[in-house]
N, C-alpha and C positions, 0 to 999 in steps of 0.2 A: 562466667564471671562478669560482674558489672563494673562499670567505670567508677562507681562510688567507692569501691574497695580500694582503688588506687589513690583516690583523692583524700581518703582518710589518713591523716598523718599521725594520729594517736594510736600507734601500733605498739602493743606490749611485746617486748622481747626479753629473753632471759640473759641478762648481763652478768658477767663475773667481775666482781669488784676486787681489786688488788689492794691488800692492806699496805698502807703507806705510813711510815713512822712520822711522828710529829717532828717538825723542824726544831732543832735545838735553840734554846733561848739564852741560856746562861753562857758566859764565856768559856767555862771549863767544858761544857757539853759540846760547844762548837769546836774546841781544840781536839777533843776526843774523836769527833767525827772526821776532822781533817786527817788525823793520824791514822784512823782506821781505813780511810779510803786511799791514802797515799802509800803506805807501807804494806803492800800485798805481795803475794808470791810472784805475780806477773811482772812486777817491777824488777825484781832481782833476776828473773829469767831473761828479760830483755837486756839488762846490764851485762849479764854473763855472755850472751850472744855477741854483743858489741865488743866486749873485751877479748873474747876468743878470736874474733876476726882481726882485731888490731894486733894481737900477738903473732899471727901467721905472717904478717907483712906481705900478703898476697894482693898487691895493688892492681886494680882493674882499670885504672884511669888511662885513657888513651890521650897522648899528647898531640892533639890535633892542632895544626895541619901537618906537623912533621910525621905523625903516625896516623894511618888510616886503617880502618877495619876492612877486611876483604868482603867484596860484594859478590852476589850470585852472578854467574855468567848470563842468566836470563833477566838480569835487572834492567828495567826500562828507564834509562836516564836520558840525557840530552842527545838529540839525533845526530847522526853522522851521514853525510852524503859521500858516496864513493865514486871513484873514477874507474874507467876501464884500464886494466893492467897493460894491455898492448899499446894502445894509442894515447892514453892519458886524457881522453875526452870524458865528460861526465857520463855516468851510466844512465842517468835519467833521460828518458825518451819523450817526456812531456805528455804522457797519456792522460794525466790528471786524475787517476784513480785515487791517489792519496788525498787529493783535495775533495773529491766527492764523498769519500767514506769517512772523512774526519767528522766526528760527532761534536767536537768542540768548535768547529768552524774556524780554525786558527791557521790553516794552510792557504797560501795564496800563490798562484803560479801564472806566469805569462810566457807564451811561446811564440816563435816565429820560424820561418824557413830560411836557412842560410843559402849561400851560393851553390852548394851541392844538392839543394832541395832536401836537405836533412833537417828534420824538426829539432830545434834546440830550445832550451829554456833560457829566456832572457832575464826573468826575475822569479826567484823562488824564496819565499819567506815563511817562517813558522813562528807564530807569536807564542813564545814559551810562557808568557804570562797567562795565556788562556788554555794552553795545552794541558790535558789531564794524563798524558803519557799512557794511553790505553794500548798502544802498539798496533792499532789497525792499519795505519799507513805503512808500516814495515811488513805486515803480513800480506797486504794486497799488492805490493809492488812487484810487477812481473820481471824486472831487471835487477832486483836486489840492490837498488840504488840508494835506498834509505834504510838505515838500521838504527837501533838504539845503542849508543855507546855507554861507556862507564862513567862519563863525567856528569856528576850530579850537583856540582857547585855552580849554580846559575843565578846567584843573587846579584842584584845590581841596583844602583840608585836611580837609573833612568829607564823608562819603558822602551826607549829606542834600542837599547842593548839586547832586547829579547827577540829581535827579528833580523839579526845579522846572518846572512848566508855564508859569508867567508869563514865564520867560526866553525861551521858545520862541515864545509867542503874539505876534502882531503887535499892538502897542498901538493903541488907537483914535485917538490923536493922530496917529500915523504914517499911519493909513488916511485921515483927513480931509485931511491935507496931501499925500496922494499919494506917500508915501515907502515904500509896500510894494513892495519890490524883487521882480521876477520873475526868478528865476535860470534860466539856460538849461541847468540840469543835470537830474538825475533828478527826475521828477515835475513838470517845468515844462511850460508851455503850448507847443505846437509853433507854428512861425511861421504855418501855415495853419489854425489851430484855429477861427477865426471862420467860415471857409468850410465847415468840416465839421460845425458845430453845427446840430442840427435842433430846431425849437421843439416842445415837448411840453406837454400840458395840466398837467403836474406841475411846471412851472417855478416857482421861488420866488425 
């Protein structure tokens, strides 16, 4: 095949022409065309479906925020930072794996050593404005310190509200009262976790 065949734009093809009626000119013809196109069987079928649903009075409207639809236990919403049940310290050991694996680059962490030479996190922020809620941070956490909670209402008027750590960390009052929820989603404890735990000399 030569290049000249592709340059030739005068290619004969077998077109199928669809017959189109001539547009109406007289007012009576226009009126007949409007009536013909309007009152078809599909119109009455649609009206019957709407009327049938109205008679049932089966209202599906959810009165938000008083009523909320149930969400899946594996739903990845705003993060939660957990504490240790025994001591109340934060579970986070400052390994930085969540910061390294974050593909949206929205996690920031600063650490230091306290008086007991234990590594603690001094600053931990998640920019929820950039977070894509992929769940990698919860999957990679070795201490199950960060999980995805069920709170999905994170709208705000200021960007500074998207990076507050105190909103994600479990309060001490909740921990004392046993209200720290364990979500069965990403990063949560598996049902047989107690059987798989091995005692180590570094337990704290």
